[in-house]
N, C-alpha and C positions, 0 to 999 in steps of 0.2 A: 474441490476445497472443502470439506467437512470440516466440521466443528476438532474432528480428531488428529488433524492432520495439521502440520505447524510450518510458517510459513518460510523456504530458503533465506528469506532476507528481509527485515525492516527497515525502516526509518522511524525517527520519531523526531520532528520537527516546530521546536516554537512558532504560534503564529503572532505575527504583531496586536490581532483582535483580538489575542487572550484563548489561552489553550494550545493546543498540539497540533498538526498533521502527523496521521498514522500512518505511514504507507506498508504496503509489503506485497513481496514476491512466491507466489507459489507453483511447483513447480509438481507437470500432471504428466505420466509418463502413458503412450496411446501407439494402439496399433493403426496401421491400416494398411493396404495390399497384401501382410506380413512381416511388414517391414513397424518396429519399435521406434517412437520418435520422443522427446521432450516438449511442448507446450510450456508457457510462461502464462499464466492470470495474475494480474494486478487487482488491489482492494487500495481504495484510498477513503479516509473517512477523517471528519473534524472530533476531538472530542475535547469535553469541555468539564466543567467542573460546574454542577447544578446547584449553589448556594440555598436553594429550600429545602432538596431532597438530600444533602450533604450527597451526591452520588456525581461521578464519572459518568460521562453519558456521549454517545456517539449518534454522528449529524452527519448526513450525504450531503449538505448543504455548506457552502463556505461565504465565508465575508466577502468582500470586494478587497480589504485588505489585504487578505488570504493569500490572493490570486498568483503574488510574484515566488510565493512561499510554495501556492499547489504546480506550480510550472517546475520550480526547481526538484521537488522532490518528485513528479515525473520522468524528466530528463536524470535524474538520478537514478531512478530505477531502468528505465531505457539503455544507460550506461551500460550496468552493472549483469541486464540478461544479455548485449553483446558479446560481457567480454565473460560471460559463461560459453556461450555459443561457441566462440575462439578456440574454446579449450579445448 
């Protein structure tokens, strides 16, 4: 998941506590025992606007009010990954 690669799927969901939850699925081609397969990595972060710095920032932590949105994001990412595997 280098900064040069692009995610296969992204979600941006508004947070009840302010800001947004940003989620992404990354595909990684891997080889094992001469066979190539695709694995998936997931990143989830909370994005918020810092009025003092006048910049958007990222946080790895979430507010309790954001947990249902976080759960929805995780469920949607899982659904999308499983759909890709079935193709």
